[in-house]
N, CA, C and O atoms as CSV, one atom per row, in Angstrom:
chain,resi,resn,atom,element,x,y,z
A,1,MET,N,N,-13.210,46.935,-41.031
A,1,MET,CA,C,-14.283,45.372,-41.235
A,1,MET,C,C,-13.510,44.575,-41.465
A,1,MET,O,O,-13.336,43.672,-40.647
A,2,LYS,N,N,-12.910,44.615,-42.432
A,2,LYS,CA,C,-11.859,43.466,-43.072
A,2,LYS,C,C,-10.732,42.990,-41.945
A,2,LYS,O,O,-10.032,41.994,-42.135
A,3,ARG,N,N,-10.661,43.586,-41.080
A,3,ARG,CA,C,-9.611,42.333,-39.781
A,3,ARG,C,C,-10.980,42.271,-38.851
A,3,ARG,O,O,-10.751,42.320,-37.643
A,4,ILE,N,N,-12.131,42.188,-39.173
A,4,ILE,CA,C,-12.824,42.067,-38.021
A,4,ILE,C,C,-13.167,40.099,-39.202
A,4,ILE,O,O,-12.857,39.040,-38.656
A,5,LEU,N,N,-13.744,40.098,-40.584
A,5,LEU,CA,C,-13.445,39.289,-40.797
A,5,LEU,C,C,-12.943,38.176,-41.307
A,5,LEU,O,O,-13.484,37.124,-41.647
A,6,LEU,N,N,-11.624,38.605,-41.323
A,6,LEU,CA,C,-10.373,37.826,-41.504
A,6,LEU,C,C,-10.247,37.030,-39.912
A,6,LEU,O,O,-9.972,35.836,-39.792
A,7,LEU,N,N,-10.495,37.920,-38.820
A,7,LEU,CA,C,-10.131,37.026,-38.040
A,7,LEU,C,C,-10.778,36.071,-38.084
A,7,LEU,O,O,-10.237,34.966,-38.132
A,8,THR,N,N,-12.767,36.283,-38.079
A,8,THR,CA,C,-13.686,35.767,-37.979
A,8,THR,C,C,-13.341,34.280,-38.676
A,8,THR,O,O,-13.245,33.207,-38.080
A,9,ILE,N,N,-13.203,34.498,-39.930
A,9,ILE,CA,C,-12.466,33.263,-40.960
A,9,ILE,C,C,-10.938,32.586,-40.572
A,9,ILE,O,O,-10.611,31.425,-40.817
A,10,TYR,N,N,-10.417,33.226,-40.158
A,10,TYR,CA,C,-9.465,32.213,-39.603
A,10,TYR,C,C,-9.530,31.850,-38.082
A,10,TYR,O,O,-8.504,31.237,-37.789
A,11,PHE,N,N,-10.583,32.046,-36.722
A,11,PHE,CA,C,-11.092,31.598,-35.641
A,11,PHE,C,C,-12.218,30.125,-36.694
A,11,PHE,O,O,-11.847,28.992,-36.387
A,12,LEU,N,N,-12.507,30.133,-36.955
A,12,LEU,CA,C,-13.447,29.514,-37.779
A,12,LEU,C,C,-12.542,28.152,-38.128
A,12,LEU,O,O,-12.822,27.108,-37.540
A,13,PHE,N,N,-11.236,28.196,-39.288
A,13,PHE,CA,C,-10.741,27.389,-39.377
A,13,PHE,C,C,-9.587,27.028,-38.702
A,13,PHE,O,O,-8.865,26.230,-39.301
A,14,SER,N,N,-9.190,27.445,-37.505
A,14,SER,CA,C,-8.258,27.176,-37.008
A,14,SER,C,C,-9.033,25.421,-36.265
A,14,SER,O,O,-8.401,24.365,-36.256
A,15,PHE,N,N,-10.550,25.604,-35.704
A,15,PHE,CA,C,-11.113,24.831,-35.428
A,15,PHE,C,C,-11.154,23.700,-36.600
A,15,PHE,O,O,-10.554,22.662,-36.322
A,16,THR,N,N,-11.634,23.750,-37.571
A,16,THR,CA,C,-11.130,22.470,-38.177
A,16,THR,C,C,-10.512,21.328,-39.286
A,16,THR,O,O,-10.924,20.276,-39.773
A,17,THR,N,N,-8.854,22.445,-39.432
A,17,THR,CA,C,-7.940,21.749,-39.800
A,17,THR,C,C,-7.495,20.782,-39.447
A,17,THR,O,O,-7.128,19.987,-40.312
A,18,ASP,N,N,-7.295,20.345,-37.643
A,18,ASP,CA,C,-6.828,19.409,-37.278
A,18,ASP,C,C,-8.175,18.285,-36.895
A,18,ASP,O,O,-7.768,17.403,-36.139
A,19,ILE,N,N,-9.187,18.184,-37.137
A,19,ILE,CA,C,-10.415,17.293,-37.021
A,19,ILE,C,C,-10.235,16.107,-38.025
A,19,ILE,O,O,-10.187,15.987,-39.250
A,20,LYS,N,N,-10.147,15.167,-36.772
A,20,LYS,CA,C,-9.812,13.974,-37.444
A,20,LYS,C,C,-10.658,13.119,-36.678
A,20,LYS,O,O,-10.830,13.091,-35.459
A,21,ALA,N,N,-11.350,12.167,-37.927
A,21,ALA,CA,C,-12.352,11.187,-37.607
A,21,ALA,C,C,-12.074,9.704,-36.836
A,21,ALA,O,O,-11.296,8.851,-37.263
A,22,GLN,N,N,-13.095,9.561,-35.292
A,22,GLN,CA,C,-12.416,8.824,-34.778
A,22,GLN,C,C,-11.905,7.461,-35.516
A,22,GLN,O,O,-12.495,7.217,-36.568
A,23,GLN,N,N,-11.056,6.686,-35.183
A,23,GLN,CA,C,-10.945,5.387,-35.954
A,23,GLN,C,C,-11.192,4.420,-35.051
A,23,GLN,O,O,-11.318,4.838,-33.900
A,24,ASN,N,N,-11.377,2.445,-35.317
A,24,ASN,CA,C,-11.786,1.875,-34.591
A,24,ASN,C,C,-10.430,0.924,-35.094
A,24,ASN,O,O,-9.975,0.904,-36.238
A,25,HIS,N,N,-10.119,0.452,-34.376
A,25,HIS,CA,C,-8.581,0.015,-34.362
A,25,HIS,C,C,-8.999,-2.040,-33.891
A,25,HIS,O,O,-9.119,-2.462,-32.741
A,26,ILE,N,N,-9.088,-2.641,-34.806
A,26,ILE,CA,C,-8.805,-4.131,-34.358
A,26,ILE,C,C,-7.574,-5.300,-34.249
A,26,ILE,O,O,-6.607,-5.624,-34.937
A,27,VAL,N,N,-8.189,-5.736,-32.978
A,27,VAL,CA,C,-7.079,-6.435,-32.391
A,27,VAL,C,C,-7.345,-7.652,-31.994
A,27,VAL,O,O,-8.126,-7.916,-31.080
A,28,ASP,N,N,-6.588,-8.628,-32.784
A,28,ASP,CA,C,-6.869,-10.637,-32.715
A,28,ASP,C,C,-6.348,-11.161,-31.454
A,28,ASP,O,O,-5.279,-10.941,-30.884
A,29,VAL,N,N,-7.378,-11.933,-31.133
A,29,VAL,CA,C,-7.165,-12.083,-29.109
A,29,VAL,C,C,-7.163,-12.868,-30.219
A,29,VAL,O,O,-7.796,-12.832,-31.274
A,30,GLY,N,N,-5.561,-14.242,-29.369
A,30,GLY,CA,C,-5.213,-16.089,-29.340
A,30,GLY,C,C,-5.630,-15.947,-31.187
A,30,GLY,O,O,-5.613,-15.008,-31.982
A,31,GLY,N,N,-6.023,-17.586,-31.297
A,31,GLY,CA,C,-5.785,-18.323,-32.521
A,31,GLY,C,C,-4.959,-19.341,-32.114
A,31,GLY,O,O,-5.058,-19.903,-31.023
A,32,PHE,N,N,-4.012,-19.636,-33.101
A,32,PHE,CA,C,-2.777,-20.876,-33.172
A,32,PHE,C,C,-1.956,-20.179,-32.424
A,32,PHE,O,O,-0.989,-20.909,-32.211
A,33,ALA,N,N,-1.773,-18.890,-31.771
A,33,ALA,CA,C,-0.998,-18.662,-31.265
A,33,ALA,C,C,-1.985,-17.861,-29.724
A,33,ALA,O,O,-3.180,-17.585,-29.825
A,34,ASP,N,N,-1.262,-17.642,-28.565
A,34,ASP,CA,C,-1.768,-17.018,-27.218
A,34,ASP,C,C,-0.619,-15.258,-27.733
A,34,ASP,O,O,0.297,-14.503,-27.405
A,35,VAL,N,N,-1.501,-15.527,-28.567
A,35,VAL,CA,C,-0.768,-13.362,-29.067
A,35,VAL,C,C,-1.941,-12.350,-29.253
A,35,VAL,O,O,-2.973,-12.539,-29.896
A,36,PHE,N,N,-1.570,-11.236,-28.557
A,36,PHE,CA,C,-2.304,-10.012,-30.045
A,36,PHE,C,C,-1.758,-9.210,-31.036
A,36,PHE,O,O,-0.682,-8.647,-31.239
A,37,VAL,N,N,-2.887,-9.336,-31.621
A,37,VAL,CA,C,-1.978,-9.370,-33.225
A,37,VAL,C,C,-2.814,-7.488,-33.616
A,37,VAL,O,O,-3.984,-7.533,-33.997
A,38,PRO,N,N,-2.371,-6.523,-33.531
A,38,PRO,CA,C,-1.501,-5.978,-33.586
A,38,PRO,C,C,-0.889,-6.188,-32.071
A,38,PRO,O,O,-1.811,-6.154,-31.257
A,39,ASP,N,N,0.072,-6.344,-31.609
A,39,ASP,CA,C,0.558,-6.116,-29.816
A,39,ASP,C,C,1.078,-4.864,-29.753
A,39,ASP,O,O,1.993,-4.563,-28.987
A,40,THR,N,N,0.694,-4.314,-30.309
A,40,THR,CA,C,1.339,-2.577,-29.695
A,40,THR,C,C,0.464,-1.746,-31.184
A,40,THR,O,O,0.425,-2.118,-32.357
A,41,LEU,N,N,-0.243,-0.348,-30.422
A,41,LEU,CA,C,-0.528,0.447,-31.532
A,41,LEU,C,C,-0.078,1.920,-30.447
A,41,LEU,O,O,0.276,2.183,-29.297
A,42,THR,N,N,-0.472,2.734,-32.100
A,42,THR,CA,C,-0.543,4.167,-31.486
A,42,THR,C,C,-1.812,4.893,-32.148
A,42,THR,O,O,-2.114,4.642,-33.314
A,43,ILE,N,N,-2.545,5.800,-31.371
A,43,ILE,CA,C,-4.193,5.410,-31.760
A,43,ILE,C,C,-4.326,7.289,-31.315
A,43,ILE,O,O,-3.235,7.802,-31.066
A,44,ASP,N,N,-5.405,8.110,-31.236
A,44,ASP,CA,C,-5.509,9.287,-31.359
A,44,ASP,C,C,-6.996,9.404,-29.924
A,44,ASP,O,O,-7.960,8.688,-29.654
A,45,ILE,N,N,-6.689,10.112,-29.611
A,45,ILE,CA,C,-7.667,10.191,-28.154
A,45,ILE,C,C,-8.511,9.961,-29.109
A,45,ILE,O,O,-8.230,9.541,-30.231
A,46,GLY,N,N,-10.102,10.367,-28.479
A,46,GLY,CA,C,-11.207,9.440,-28.933
A,46,GLY,C,C,-11.774,7.854,-29.574
A,46,GLY,O,O,-12.868,7.297,-29.653
A,47,ASP,N,N,-10.278,7.500,-29.980
A,47,ASP,CA,C,-10.477,6.819,-31.182
A,47,ASP,C,C,-10.909,5.213,-29.761
A,47,ASP,O,O,-10.797,5.221,-28.535
A,48,THR,N,N,-11.554,3.695,-31.058
A,48,THR,CA,C,-11.704,2.895,-30.480
A,48,THR,C,C,-10.926,1.308,-30.895
A,48,THR,O,O,-10.488,0.896,-31.970
A,49,VAL,N,N,-10.994,0.635,-29.443
A,49,VAL,CA,C,-9.981,-0.621,-29.545
A,49,VAL,C,C,-10.461,-1.936,-29.873
A,49,VAL,O,O,-9.622,-2.588,-29.252
A,50,THR,N,N,-10.806,-2.328,-30.118
A,50,THR,CA,C,-11.846,-3.795,-30.070
A,50,THR,C,C,-10.844,-4.973,-30.677
A,50,THR,O,O,-10.151,-5.139,-31.681
A,51,TRP,N,N,-11.175,-5.669,-29.499
A,51,TRP,CA,C,-10.208,-6.799,-29.304
A,51,TRP,C,C,-11.761,-8.496,-29.820
A,51,TRP,O,O,-12.934,-8.646,-29.476
A,52,ASN,N,N,-10.993,-9.181,-30.554
A,52,ASN,CA,C,-11.409,-10.132,-31.043
A,52,ASN,C,C,-11.101,-11.294,-30.550
A,52,ASN,O,O,-9.882,-11.467,-30.514
A,53,ASN,N,N,-11.706,-12.135,-30.168
A,53,ASN,CA,C,-10.928,-13.299,-29.399
A,53,ASN,C,C,-11.488,-14.390,-30.582
A,53,ASN,O,O,-12.702,-14.484,-30.405
A,54,ILE,N,N,-11.219,-14.936,-31.306
A,54,ILE,CA,C,-10.283,-15.526,-32.394
A,54,ILE,C,C,-10.098,-17.240,-31.892
A,54,ILE,O,O,-10.291,-18.055,-32.795
A,55,GLY,N,N,-9.838,-17.642,-30.890
A,55,GLY,CA,C,-9.839,-18.596,-30.245
A,55,GLY,C,C,-8.671,-18.822,-29.097
A,55,GLY,O,O,-7.511,-18.429,-29.220
A,56,GLY,N,N,-9.292,-19.650,-27.766
A,56,GLY,CA,C,-8.375,-20.274,-27.292
A,56,GLY,C,C,-9.126,-19.518,-26.355
A,56,GLY,O,O,-10.104,-18.872,-26.731
A,57,PHE,N,N,-8.661,-19.542,-24.848
A,57,PHE,CA,C,-9.351,-18.847,-23.115
A,57,PHE,C,C,-8.754,-18.100,-23.012
A,57,PHE,O,O,-7.754,-18.491,-22.410
A,58,HIS,N,N,-8.650,-16.266,-23.439
A,58,HIS,CA,C,-8.303,-14.904,-23.163
A,58,HIS,C,C,-8.869,-14.427,-22.559
A,58,HIS,O,O,-9.982,-14.865,-22.265
A,59,ASN,N,N,-8.339,-13.175,-22.019
A,59,ASN,CA,C,-9.000,-12.068,-21.876
A,59,ASN,C,C,-8.050,-11.300,-21.566
A,59,ASN,O,O,-6.906,-11.693,-21.336
A,60,VAL,N,N,-8.669,-9.368,-21.506
A,60,VAL,CA,C,-7.670,-8.100,-21.723
A,60,VAL,C,C,-7.582,-7.760,-20.493
A,60,VAL,O,O,-8.639,-7.539,-19.903
A,61,ASN,N,N,-6.786,-7.677,-20.042
A,61,ASN,CA,C,-6.681,-6.877,-18.882
A,61,ASN,C,C,-5.786,-5.950,-18.398
A,61,ASN,O,O,-4.664,-6.197,-17.956
A,62,GLY,N,N,-6.464,-4.579,-18.520
A,62,GLY,CA,C,-5.599,-3.455,-18.175
A,62,GLY,C,C,-5.552,-2.849,-17.307
A,62,GLY,O,O,-4.751,-1.934,-17.117
A,63,THR,N,N,-6.320,-3.183,-16.650
A,63,THR,CA,C,-7.398,-2.581,-14.978
A,63,THR,C,C,-5.712,-1.146,-14.159
A,63,THR,O,O,-4.630,-0.625,-14.426
A,64,LEU,N,N,-6.220,-1.209,-13.673
A,64,LEU,CA,C,-5.720,-0.163,-12.817
A,64,LEU,C,C,-4.607,-0.553,-11.672
A,64,LEU,O,O,-3.555,-0.067,-11.256
A,65,GLY,N,N,-5.769,-2.185,-11.279
A,65,GLY,CA,C,-5.182,-3.437,-10.586
A,65,GLY,C,C,-3.724,-4.147,-11.124
A,65,GLY,O,O,-2.659,-4.281,-10.521
A,66,ALA,N,N,-4.054,-4.480,-12.284
A,66,ALA,CA,C,-2.611,-4.685,-12.749
A,66,ALA,C,C,-2.174,-3.841,-13.676
A,66,ALA,O,O,-1.236,-4.488,-14.141
A,67,PHE,N,N,-2.208,-2.827,-14.274
A,67,PHE,CA,C,-1.360,-2.129,-13.810
A,67,PHE,C,C,-1.359,-0.571,-13.559
A,67,PHE,O,O,-1.383,0.155,-14.553
A,68,PRO,N,N,-1.332,0.026,-12.233
A,68,PRO,CA,C,-1.423,1.101,-11.848
A,68,PRO,C,C,-0.913,2.493,-12.206
A,68,PRO,O,O,-1.163,3.533,-11.596
A,69,ASN,N,N,0.114,2.290,-13.683
A,69,ASN,CA,C,0.567,3.582,-14.294
A,69,ASN,C,C,-0.007,3.837,-15.497
A,69,ASN,O,O,0.474,4.486,-16.426
A,70,ASN,N,N,-1.205,3.221,-15.425
A,70,ASN,CA,C,-2.401,3.269,-17.077
A,70,ASN,C,C,-3.533,4.863,-16.388
A,70,ASN,O,O,-3.994,5.326,-15.344
A,71,PRO,N,N,-3.478,5.069,-17.592
A,71,PRO,CA,C,-4.186,6.085,-17.429
A,71,PRO,C,C,-5.485,6.279,-16.557
A,71,PRO,O,O,-5.675,6.905,-15.515
A,72,GLU,N,N,-6.207,5.613,-17.254
A,72,GLU,CA,C,-7.358,4.255,-16.963
A,72,GLU,C,C,-7.257,2.812,-16.667
A,72,GLU,O,O,-6.232,2.190,-16.945
A,73,GLY,N,N,-8.472,2.151,-16.011
A,73,GLY,CA,C,-8.384,1.139,-16.410
A,73,GLY,C,C,-9.661,0.657,-17.535
A,73,GLY,O,O,-10.733,1.192,-17.820
A,74,PHE,N,N,-8.915,-0.748,-18.062
A,74,PHE,CA,C,-10.160,-1.620,-18.845
A,74,PHE,C,C,-9.488,-2.856,-18.716
A,74,PHE,O,O,-8.424,-3.267,-18.254
A,75,GLY,N,N,-11.019,-3.541,-19.596
A,75,GLY,CA,C,-10.638,-5.189,-19.845
A,75,GLY,C,C,-11.508,-5.621,-19.538
A,75,GLY,O,O,-12.250,-4.739,-19.107
A,76,ASN,N,N,-11.981,-6.646,-19.478
A,76,ASN,CA,C,-13.072,-8.043,-19.609
A,76,ASN,C,C,-12.698,-9.297,-18.906
A,76,ASN,O,O,-11.828,-9.521,-18.064
A,77,ALA,N,N,-13.338,-9.842,-19.315
A,77,ALA,CA,C,-13.467,-11.420,-17.909
A,77,ALA,C,C,-12.698,-12.589,-18.969
A,77,ALA,O,O,-12.603,-12.481,-20.191
A,78,LEU,N,N,-12.330,-13.407,-18.350
A,78,LEU,CA,C,-12.151,-14.454,-19.244
A,78,LEU,C,C,-12.916,-15.440,-19.883
A,78,LEU,O,O,-13.677,-16.017,-19.106
A,79,SER,N,N,-12.959,-15.818,-21.039
A,79,SER,CA,C,-13.914,-16.718,-21.406
A,79,SER,C,C,-13.289,-17.763,-22.709
A,79,SER,O,O,-12.770,-17.130,-23.628
A,80,SER,N,N,-13.295,-18.838,-22.814
A,80,SER,CA,C,-13.430,-19.598,-24.429
A,80,SER,C,C,-14.026,-19.684,-25.223
A,80,SER,O,O,-13.832,-20.625,-25.994
A,81,SER,N,N,-14.980,-18.833,-25.444
A,81,SER,CA,C,-15.859,-18.454,-25.928
A,81,SER,C,C,-15.276,-17.182,-27.281
A,81,SER,O,O,-14.305,-16.505,-26.942
A,82,PHE,N,N,-15.808,-16.938,-28.570
A,82,PHE,CA,C,-15.568,-15.616,-29.082
A,82,PHE,C,C,-16.191,-14.636,-28.780
A,82,PHE,O,O,-17.366,-14.378,-29.041
A,83,TRP,N,N,-15.274,-13.905,-28.089
A,83,TRP,CA,C,-15.966,-12.351,-27.920
A,83,TRP,C,C,-15.362,-11.021,-28.558
A,83,TRP,O,O,-14.261,-10.817,-29.069
A,84,THR,N,N,-16.088,-10.468,-28.423
A,84,THR,CA,C,-15.831,-9.072,-28.652
A,84,THR,C,C,-15.533,-7.860,-27.675
A,84,THR,O,O,-16.610,-7.284,-27.520
A,85,PHE,N,N,-14.531,-7.218,-26.943
A,85,PHE,CA,C,-14.382,-6.331,-26.625
A,85,PHE,C,C,-14.197,-4.960,-26.854
A,85,PHE,O,O,-13.344,-4.734,-27.712
A,86,SER,N,N,-14.851,-3.746,-26.239
A,86,SER,CA,C,-14.160,-2.752,-26.966
A,86,SER,C,C,-14.203,-1.523,-25.904
A,86,SER,O,O,-15.084,-1.337,-25.065
A,87,HIS,N,N,-12.940,-0.651,-26.155
A,87,HIS,CA,C,-12.748,-0.050,-25.336
A,87,HIS,C,C,-12.601,1.934,-25.886
A,87,HIS,O,O,-11.848,2.239,-26.810
A,88,ILE,N,N,-13.163,2.659,-25.380
A,88,ILE,CA,C,-12.028,4.000,-25.984
A,88,ILE,C,C,-11.654,4.685,-24.958
A,88,ILE,O,O,-12.002,4.819,-23.785
A,89,PHE,N,N,-10.492,5.280,-25.990
A,89,PHE,CA,C,-9.486,5.664,-24.978
A,89,PHE,C,C,-9.657,7.016,-24.906
A,89,PHE,O,O,-9.438,7.556,-25.990
A,90,ASN,N,N,-10.073,8.016,-23.726
A,90,ASN,CA,C,-10.798,9.417,-23.506
A,90,ASN,C,C,-9.525,9.997,-22.961
A,90,ASN,O,O,-9.425,11.224,-22.936
A,91,ILE,N,N,-8.477,9.198,-22.492
A,91,ILE,CA,C,-6.655,9.851,-21.788
A,91,ILE,C,C,-5.438,9.650,-22.552
A,91,ILE,O,O,-4.867,8.623,-22.921
A,92,PRO,N,N,-5.245,10.580,-22.661
A,92,PRO,CA,C,-3.600,10.240,-23.358
A,92,PRO,C,C,-3.074,9.964,-22.408
A,92,PRO,O,O,-3.414,10.382,-21.301
A,93,GLY,N,N,-1.801,8.938,-22.699
A,93,GLY,CA,C,-0.909,8.361,-22.429
A,93,GLY,C,C,-0.753,6.823,-23.071
A,93,GLY,O,O,-1.199,6.268,-24.075
A,94,SER,N,N,0.142,6.418,-21.927
A,94,SER,CA,C,0.388,5.129,-22.480
A,94,SER,C,C,0.073,4.040,-21.817
A,94,SER,O,O,0.432,4.042,-20.640
A,95,TYR,N,N,-0.681,2.782,-22.332
A,95,TYR,CA,C,-1.928,1.299,-21.828
A,95,TYR,C,C,-0.261,0.037,-21.861
A,95,TYR,O,O,0.762,0.112,-22.541
A,96,ASP,N,N,-0.726,-1.052,-20.732
A,96,ASP,CA,C,-0.116,-1.910,-20.690
A,96,ASP,C,C,-1.504,-3.391,-20.804
A,96,ASP,O,O,-2.588,-3.668,-20.290
A,97,TYR,N,N,-0.963,-3.713,-21.377
A,97,TYR,CA,C,-2.746,-4.891,-20.774
A,97,TYR,C,C,-1.900,-6.103,-21.282
A,97,TYR,O,O,-1.021,-5.931,-22.126
A,98,HIS,N,N,-2.214,-7.472,-20.694
A,98,HIS,CA,C,-1.998,-8.470,-20.606
A,98,HIS,C,C,-2.968,-9.003,-20.872
A,98,HIS,O,O,-3.908,-8.208,-20.861
A,99,CYS,N,N,-3.546,-11.049,-21.387
A,99,CYS,CA,C,-3.710,-11.791,-20.821
A,99,CYS,C,C,-3.495,-12.071,-19.830
A,99,CYS,O,O,-2.432,-11.632,-19.390
A,100,ASP,N,N,-4.267,-12.867,-18.983
A,100,ASP,CA,C,-4.015,-13.187,-17.485
A,100,ASP,C,C,-3.210,-14.261,-17.499
A,100,ASP,O,O,-2.139,-14.481,-16.932
A,101,PRO,N,N,-4.087,-15.101,-18.457
A,101,PRO,CA,C,-3.069,-16.541,-17.672
A,101,PRO,C,C,-2.044,-17.391,-19.070
A,101,PRO,O,O,-1.807,-18.595,-19.175
A,102,HIS,N,N,-1.441,-15.822,-20.340
A,102,HIS,CA,C,-0.895,-16.052,-20.361
A,102,HIS,C,C,0.228,-15.017,-20.604
A,102,HIS,O,O,1.281,-15.055,-21.240
A,103,ALA,N,N,-0.324,-14.186,-19.944
A,103,ALA,CA,C,0.699,-12.687,-19.193
A,103,ALA,C,C,2.573,-13.516,-19.753
A,103,ALA,O,O,3.296,-13.332,-20.732
A,104,GLY,N,N,2.674,-14.329,-18.622
A,104,GLY,CA,C,4.566,-15.000,-18.178
A,104,GLY,C,C,3.847,-15.833,-19.388
A,104,GLY,O,O,3.372,-16.792,-18.778
A,105,MET,N,N,3.419,-16.038,-21.113
A,105,MET,CA,C,4.370,-16.614,-21.777
A,105,MET,C,C,4.558,-15.209,-22.539
A,105,MET,O,O,5.701,-15.000,-22.946
A,106,GLY,N,N,3.851,-14.484,-22.721
A,106,GLY,CA,C,4.447,-13.229,-23.971
A,106,GLY,C,C,2.951,-12.621,-24.498
A,106,GLY,O,O,2.748,-11.951,-25.511
A,107,MET,N,N,2.172,-12.979,-23.691
A,107,MET,CA,C,0.447,-12.276,-24.632
A,107,MET,C,C,0.557,-10.990,-23.298
A,107,MET,O,O,0.228,-11.069,-22.115
A,108,VAL,N,N,1.153,-9.852,-24.080
A,108,VAL,CA,C,1.028,-8.523,-23.516
A,108,VAL,C,C,0.565,-7.270,-24.557
A,108,VAL,O,O,0.678,-7.564,-25.747
A,109,GLY,N,N,0.115,-6.057,-24.295
A,109,GLY,CA,C,-0.027,-5.336,-25.735
A,109,GLY,C,C,0.199,-4.049,-25.136
A,109,GLY,O,O,0.430,-4.212,-23.938
A,110,PHE,N,N,0.237,-2.538,-25.550
A,110,PHE,CA,C,0.288,-1.492,-25.303
A,110,PHE,C,C,0.308,-1.024,-26.518
A,110,PHE,O,O,0.874,-1.423,-27.535
A,111,ILE,N,N,-0.429,-0.062,-26.286
A,111,ILE,CA,C,-0.856,1.346,-26.724
A,111,ILE,C,C,-0.844,1.966,-26.109
A,111,ILE,O,O,-1.032,1.947,-24.892
A,112,THR,N,N,-0.409,3.360,-27.406
A,112,THR,CA,C,-0.617,4.843,-27.001
A,112,THR,C,C,-1.401,5.423,-27.624
A,112,THR,O,O,-1.805,5.306,-28.781
A,113,VAL,N,N,-1.730,6.384,-26.449
A,113,VAL,CA,C,-2.717,7.088,-27.042
A,113,VAL,C,C,-2.385,8.750,-27.195
A,113,VAL,O,O,-2.321,9.616,-26.322
A,114,ASN,N,N,-2.209,8.830,-28.604
A,114,ASN,CA,C,-1.666,10.634,-28.794
A,114,ASN,C,C,-2.517,11.555,-27.962
A,114,ASN,O,O,-3.297,10.948,-27.229
A,115,PRO,N,N,-2.592,13.656,-27.846
A,115,PRO,CA,C,-3.646,13.318,-27.173
A,115,PRO,C,C,-4.127,14.424,-28.578
A,115,PRO,O,O,-3.556,14.511,-29.666
A,116,SER,N,N,-4.959,14.936,-28.253
A,116,SER,CA,C,-6.022,15.622,-29.690
A,116,SER,C,C,-5.058,16.505,-29.869
A,116,SER,O,O,-4.234,16.753,-28.989
A,117,SER,N,N,-5.068,17.226,-31.353
A,117,SER,CA,C,-3.846,18.018,-31.415
A,117,SER,C,C,-5.150,19.685,-31.802
A,117,SER,O,O,-4.771,20.790,-32.190
A,118,SER,N,N,-6.845,19.194,-31.469
A,118,SER,CA,C,-7.330,19.679,-32.575
A,118,SER,C,C,-8.093,21.292,-31.679
A,118,SER,O,O,-9.182,21.803,-31.941
A,119,ASN,N,N,-7.036,21.772,-30.586
A,119,ASN,CA,C,-6.836,22.945,-29.997
A,119,ASN,C,C,-6.318,23.758,-30.396
A,119,ASN,O,O,-5.104,23.560,-30.461
A,120,PRO,N,N,-6.842,25.236,-30.944
A,120,PRO,CA,C,-7.085,26.283,-31.695
A,120,PRO,C,C,-6.132,27.194,-30.886
A,120,PRO,O,O,-6.244,27.525,-29.706
A,121,THR,N,N,-4.652,27.709,-32.251
A,121,THR,CA,C,-4.014,28.676,-31.298
A,121,THR,C,C,-4.130,30.211,-32.462
A,121,THR,O,O,-3.656,30.568,-33.540
A,122,LEU,N,N,-4.566,30.455,-31.973
A,122,LEU,CA,C,-5.057,32.299,-32.761
A,122,LEU,C,C,-3.041,32.728,-33.115
A,122,LEU,O,O,-2.084,32.623,-32.348
A,123,GLY,N,N,-3.075,32.982,-33.901
A,123,GLY,CA,C,-1.433,33.557,-34.533
A,123,GLY,C,C,-2.363,35.047,-35.525
A,123,GLY,O,O,-3.420,35.283,-36.109
A,124,ALA,N,N,-0.971,35.727,-35.127
A,124,ALA,CA,C,-1.072,37.870,-35.288
A,124,ALA,C,C,-1.559,37.489,-37.091
A,124,ALA,O,O,-1.214,36.658,-37.931
A,125,ILE,N,N,-2.314,38.380,-37.037
A,125,ILE,CA,C,-2.848,38.471,-38.604
A,125,ILE,C,C,-2.512,40.109,-38.636
A,125,ILE,O,O,-2.938,40.773,-37.691
A,126,THR,N,N,-1.865,40.688,-39.548
A,126,THR,CA,C,-1.999,41.448,-39.864
A,126,THR,C,C,-2.618,42.364,-41.138
A,126,THR,O,O,-2.309,42.123,-42.305
A,127,THR,N,N,-3.164,43.010,-40.904
A,127,THR,CA,C,-4.052,43.670,-42.211
A,127,THR,C,C,-3.903,45.049,-41.896
A,127,THR,O,O,-3.867,45.729,-40.871
A,128,THR,N,N,-3.806,45.287,-43.478
A,128,THR,CA,C,-4.013,46.974,-43.777
A,128,THR,C,C,-5.601,47.604,-43.521
A,128,THR,O,O,-6.455,46.724,-43.631
A,129,ASP,N,N,-5.800,48.103,-43.403
A,129,ASP,CA,C,-7.165,48.797,-43.368
A,129,ASP,C,C,-6.909,49.906,-43.787
A,129,ASP,O,O,-5.901,50.372,-43.257
A,130,PRO,N,N,-7.537,50.759,-44.753
A,130,PRO,CA,C,-7.514,52.028,-44.650
A,130,PRO,C,C,-7.959,53.198,-43.668
A,130,PRO,O,O,-7.733,54.372,-43.964
C-alpha cells in the first residue's frame, strides 16, 4: 500500500514541478531608429510576443515565404499607424523576422523558443514494504 501511495504522489508531483506560467514578451518597433527592441528573445513554448509600433512605417515579417526555415510563419501588414501585433509561439525552434522596408538597414529580429520541460519522467522508487 505504501508503494502505491508513494508512486501516486511522485507521479502527481512530477507534473507540477516544471510548469511555468506563460509570459508575454514586449518588443518595441521603430521609434527614433528603425530597430526592434529587443532584437533577440529566448522564450518558452506557449509564450506570446507582442510587437508595438511606436513610430514609423513598419511591419513584422516572419513568414515562411521570407524565412522558409522558421518552424511556422507569422507577420502583419505594413502600416505607419501605431499598431500592436501578437503571436503565440507553440512550436519550439529558431525564428528569424524582419521589417520589410528596413531589413537591408538591419531591422531584423531573432527568437528562440525553448521546448517544454514539463514532460514527466518516472524514476525508480525504492521502498521497503514488510
